[in-house]
N, C-alpha and C positions, 0 to 999 in steps of 0.2 A: 231820692235815693237810688244808687246803682249798685251792681255787683261787681267788685274788683276782679272777679274770675270770669265774668261774662261781659265782653266788649260791647255786645249787642244791647245791654240794658242801659249803656251811656248814650245810644244813638237817639232816644226820645227825649233827651234833656231840652232840645229847642222847643218841642211841642209843649211839654208840661210847664215851661217857663212862660211860654206865650199865654197858655190858659190862665196861669195864675195873674199874669200881668194884666190881661184884658178885663179879668172880673174883680180881681182885688187890688189893683193899682200897684203903686211902687212900694210893696211890703218888703221886709228883709226875708230873703230865701238863703237857706244853708243847704250846700250840696254835701252829701254824706256818701262815702264808699263803705259799703258792707262787707262782712266776710275777710276782715283784715287778718284773721287767725288762719286763713288758707293762703298764706304768701307763696307756697310753692306752686299753687295753681293760679297766680296773679296773671290776669290778661290786661289789665289797665294799670299803668304805673302811677305812683303818687304824683308826679310832675304832670302827667296828662290831666289828672283830676283837678290839679290847682289851675292849670291853664283853662280848662273848660269852665271853671267857677269864675275866672276873670273875664273871658270871652262873652259870658252871658250876663256880666255885671252882677253876680251874686255876692251876699254879703259875707259869707264865710265858707270855709271848706274843712271837712274832717273825715278821717277814716276810723272806723270802729268795729267791734265785734260783740254782737248779742250774746254769742255762746261763751266767751271768756269775760265779758264786761268791759273790755278794753276802751276807754275813751266814751263810753255810754253816758256817764254822768257828766263828763266834760262838755259833751254836745248840748245838753241841756243848759249847763251853766253859761257857756258861750251865747247861745241863743237868747237866753234870759238877759244877759248883759247888753246884748244889741237892741233888744226890745225896750228896755229901760233907757238906754242912751237915745234912742229915737223918740219914744212916745212917754217917757217918764214913768213907764209901768207896761203891763201886758195890755194891749188895746182890745176893745169889744169889738165883735164882728161888724156892727153897724158903723163904726168909726173908720173903718178901712175898706168897706165893700162899695162896690159901684152898682148901678142898676143891672140887673140880671138880663142877660141876652140868650136866645136859643143858641145851643151849641151842639156840635157833633163831633165825635172822635171815632175813627174807623180802626178797629183792632186787627182785622184781616177782612178778606173778601165775604167772609159769612157772618162776621160779628161786629156790630157797631153799637155805641152807647150815644144817646141822646138826651139833652136837658130840654125838657119841655113842660111848660107851665110849672117851673120850680121843682119839677120831678125827674129824678134820673131814671130813664128806660132803657132796656136792653133789647135790641132787635137782631134776630137769628134769621138769615136769609130773607130780610126785609119784613120779617114777621114779628110783632112785638112779643117778647118773652115775659109772661106773667108769673113772677116769683117773688116772694117776700125776700128782701135783703137788708140788712144792717151793716153799719160801718164802724160802729164805735166799740171800742174795748179799752177800759181804763186799767193801765199799768203803772202803778206808782214807782218812782224811781227806784225806791229801796226794795222793790220786788223783782226788778229786771233780772238780776242774775239767778234769782230763784226760780226762773222760768225756763233756763237753758235746756232742760230735759223734755220741754214740750214739743212734740213732734207734729202737731196739727192745729189749725185754728178750732177744730172741734174741741180738742183737750183744752186750749186756752180758753175758750168761752165757758168751760165748766170749772176750770181750776182758778181763773182770774176773775176780776170784777166786770160783769157785763151788765150791771144794773142800769147803766145809761140806755139800754136798749129796751127795757121793759115799760111799757105804758106811755112812750112818747116817741115822736118822730125825730130823725136825725137832725132836722132843720130847727128843731127847738133848741139845740145846742150849738150847731154850726150852720152857715148859710147854705142854701141850695147849691150854689156854685162850688163851695168847698167840698160839699158832699159828693157832687158830680166828678170832681177831680180826684177825690179818693176812690171812688169806684172805678174809674178809668185806670187808674194806677194799679189797683188790685186786679183787674181784669187783664190788663197789659202784662202784668207779672205772671199771671197764671197761663197765659198763652205761651209767653217766652219760656217757661218751665214745662212745656209739653203737656199742658192741662194737668199738671199734678193736683190731685183733688184735696190734698192736705193744706193746699194755700187758701182755699176758699172753704167756707162752712159746708158741711155736707148737703144741707137743705138747698143750697144754691148750685154747688159743684156738680152734682150728679145729674140733676134734671137739666141743667144748662149743657152739659157734656152729650146728654142723651138728644136733646134738641139739635145740637150741632151734627151729630151722627145722622139724625133724621133729614137734615138739611144738605148732608153729602160732604161735609168738611172732612177732607182726607186724613189730617192729623187725629182729629177726634175719632174716627173710625178705626184707625190704628190702634190707639190707647185706651179706648172705651173699656174693653174686657180687662186689659192689663190693670187699670185703675181699680176695677171691682174686685180683682184678685188681690191686689197689693193691700188695700184698704181692709178688706176682709180677713187677710193674713195677719195684719197688724193686731188684731185681736181687741181694739178699743171698744168696750161694750156698746157705747150709744151708736158708733158708726156701724158695727156688725148687726146690731138689731134694726137700724135704718135700712140697711142693705137688704135684709131679709124682709122687713114688713112691706118695703116698697117693691119687692120683687126683681131685684137687680141680679140675684143669683140665677134667676131663670135664663139670663142671657148667656150663662156659660154652659157648655154641653157636657155630657157624662165624663168624657175624658178629662177635660178642663178641671171639672170639680174634683175628680180623684186624685189629679196632679196637685191641686190646692191642698186637699185634705192630707196629703202625704208630705208637704214641704216641712222642712224643720222648723220655720218660722211660725206656721200655723200651729204646729205641734206645741212648740214653747208657749204661745199665747192662748192655747184653747181654754185652759182653766179660768182666764179672765172673764169669760162670758158664757161658758157652757152651762153654768148653773142659774142662769138668769131665767126669770119667767118669760113666757110668751115665746119660746123657741117652737118652731112648728115641729109636728110629729115626724114629717118626711126627713127633716134634718136630723132630729135625734136618732132616727132609725138608721141613717147613714153612718153617724158616729157609733152608734153601738155595733153596727156591722164591722167597723174598722176595729172596735174593741174585741170583738169575736175572732177576727182575723189574726189577733195577736197569738192565738194557740196554732195558728198555721205557719208553716215554715216559709210560705210564699211571702209573707211581710219581712222586709229587711230589718235586721236588727238595729241598724242606726235610726230607723223610724220608729219601731215599736217600743224599745225601752225608754227613750225620752218621753215619749208621750204617756206611757203607763206611769212612769215616775211622777210626772207633772199632775197627772189625774189622781193618782194615789194620795199625793201631797195635798191636794185640793179636797181630799175627803170623799172622792167617788168610790162607793162600796165595791162594785165590780172590778174597778181598776186595782184596788188594794188587794183583792183576792188573786187576780189574775198576775199581777206584778211579780210576786214572790214565786207563784208556781211557774212563771215563765223563766225566772232565773234558774230555778232548780232544774227545769226541763233542759234548757239549753246547756247547763253546766253538765249534767247527766250525759249529753249526746257525746262529749269527748271531742268535738271538732276543735282542733287546734286554734284556729283564727277566732272562734266564737268564745272559747275559754279565755283566750288572751284579752279579747275585747271585755269580758265580764270583769277581769282581774284589773285591767288598766282604767275602766271607768268607775271601779268600786262597787259594782252592783252585788258583788258576792257578800259584802257586808251588811246588806239588807236582810239576809237570812238569820233568823234567831237560832239559838242552840238546838231546839227541837228539829227545826227545819233542815239545819245542816247535818245532823246525825241521820236524818231520813235519806238525804241525798247521798252521802258518801258511803252509806251502808246498803244502798240499793244494788241490785245485780247489774243494772245498765250501768251504773257508774263504775263498779268495779270492772266491767268487761271493757269498758272504753277508756279506762285510765291511762293505760300505756300509750294511748294514740297521741297524747299531748305532753305526758309527764318528761319525756326526754327531748322534746322538740322546742319548748318555750322556756323563756326565763320566769321562773317561779319565785315570787317574793318570800322573804323568810317568814312573815306571818302565816302564810298558807302552808309553809312547811311544818310550822308547829302544829297546825290543825290536822295534818295528815300523818303525823309520826305514829299514831297508834293504829293506823289501817293495817288489817291483815287481808291479803287478797292474793289471788294467783296473778302473777304479772307475766304477760306474753311479749314476745318480741314484736315491736310495732312493725316490722319489715316483713316477717315471715309467719308470725303467729305462734312459733314455738313457746311453750311454757318454760320460763326461766327460773322461778325461784318460788318457794311456797309462801314465804312471809317477808315483809319488810320491816326492818326493825330500825332502832335510831341510827345505827352505823350507815344506813342507806342514805339518810338525810344529811349526814355529815360529809359523806364522800364516798362513792362507790363506783367500780366498773364492773360491768357484767358483759361476758361474751356469749353470745348465742352458739351452741353446739351445732346448729343446723346450718345457718347461713354465715357464721363466723363474723357477724357484726359486733362490735364492741360499743356497748352503750355506756355513757359516763354521766354522772351527775355530781357536781362538786359545788358547795356552798362555802 
């Protein structure tokens, strides 16, 4: 399989074909071009794929998309037809396998896979990397389309059928050379995608990436911290808990942690794992500090409100209390950009009748009302709520008192001239 948006992914076709031919003989091989839904980013044409399949004497060629499901079922149907045509059915492993020979595949100068005594071993900087690794995941054809929203192997392993991994070795189901080829393909794809840790299971991806960093691999050193941040930011509970338990957050400095905690993606995904057990106290304290900071003007509204909303929705008692208090406080402040933000994002609608009356009746709100009333577009529903307000209205430019009360005619349309600075203020709906 290669990626039609990545020409380099097709360059290894001769190597993979040779491995299969040497160890499995002349079995049918289908060349698959993936990500056909990303045609606008295509780097390998369909004709080039067909020519590559013919050049290496492959049995068939197809382009498909696991995201949209295009041609996925067809690929299985075509391969099944080829197998029945050649073997009269799907052959057993022992019917097509040849004696296993030692094999070595070099991914890069720091990463090598070897087939030794029927076992796939990974070497990092010429030292064997000891880590548990599984290959198999059973995805029935009728469930392929239902897995389009899966973003990582970790999620796939939990949502789909990984029963083949439990209590048995891979070579109970497939031959050691086929297992070796599968691991080589996965590790090669991992490297070509800049060591993206969602491509491999967390139990393999992060320890292997850490070992590569220790060995001095330049790309691994560059992306190690980025991958920790990206996966922690994703909020997937098992991955987050793994990173915490195994101490990967310790590799991020204080500035990097603060940047991570204030990112919009982290904020959106925080409720997914924040209430899990075994969250260390130091991390809870950091999150609570952020919650306490919501009462400070130092925290940007674009960060504080979405986080408070998410935590309040998830049932966090402190967040539920602070959320409405923060809406009221910011609305009272009269800052035009903040008021406009609260209106446009629908936050004012979270205030109940009692809270609303307390806000609009407060001295601070009344004093600051004129700062924004004539400067922003106020929706009609808000006008309805403000009809009964009686207050001292001051000119927002010089502060001179303009009128003792606002009646309904104010909200239907009014022009007021300040006798001091001669500014005319108009509000028409």
